N, C-alpha and C positions, 0 to 999 in steps of 0.2 A: 270498288277497286277496279280500275281500268288498266288497260295494257300499258299506257304511258307511265303510270305510277310504278308498276312492277319493273319496267325496264329502267326507269330512272333510279329507283331504289337499288336495283342490282348493280347498276353502273357505279353508284356512289359507294356501295359496299366493296366493290373491287378496287376502286380508287383508294379507299381508306386502307385496305389490306396491303396494297402495293406501297403506299406512302409509309406505313408503319414498318414494313419489313425491309424496305430499301436500304436504310443506313447500315443495318447489320449485315445484309447480303453483300453490299459493296465492300465493306471492311474485310469480310471473309474472302471475297473473291480477290481483292488486291493482295492480301497476305498469302493466299494460295499461289498467286502468280509470282510473287517475290520469292517465296520458298522454292517453287519449281525452277525458277531461273538460277537461284543459288545452288540447287542440287545438280542442275545440268552443267553449271560452270565448274563446280568442284567434283563432279562425277560421283557424288554420294547418292546411292540409290536405296535409301532407307525409307520405307513407306510411313513409318510412325513419326518422322520428323515434321510432317505437315500438320499433324493434329495439334501439337502444343501451341504453336503461334496462332493458329486459328481459334482455339479455345480461349486463349488469353485476349486476343483481339476482339472476339465476340463479346466476352465479358466486359471489356473496357467500352465497347460501343453501346452495350446495354446500359452501362452506368452513365455514359454521356448523354444518350438519347432517350433513356427510359422515361423521364418526366414528360418529354414532348410526345412520345409514343402513347403514354397513358392518357394524356390530355386529348389527343386525337381520337382514341378509342372511346373515351368517356363522352366526348361531344357527339360522336356517331351514335352511341347508345342512347344518349339523351334525345336525339332526334328520332330514333326508332320508337322510343317510348311515347314521344309526343305525337307520332303518326299512328299509333294504335287505333284511335277512333276512326281515322280515314280507312283503315284496312277492314275493320269490323262493320262499320256503317255503310 
């Protein structure tokens, strides 16, 4: 196990993590921005209003992108398992 292997493996793990979390984070961020603009326009300063749209949007994003996310994580896990002999040997 050399330095390049560890760096490449770590980089790939971070890329998979970012790719898998990105759709849900973007949906949550956009919904938070829309609700914040709505609150500032209507001058409703209720803190709990932001949670319901974010929870619903996150659930919908997970339903829409869940299959793709699981495929990406399964492919990465398969590659990790295939590289076990390179790490041990």
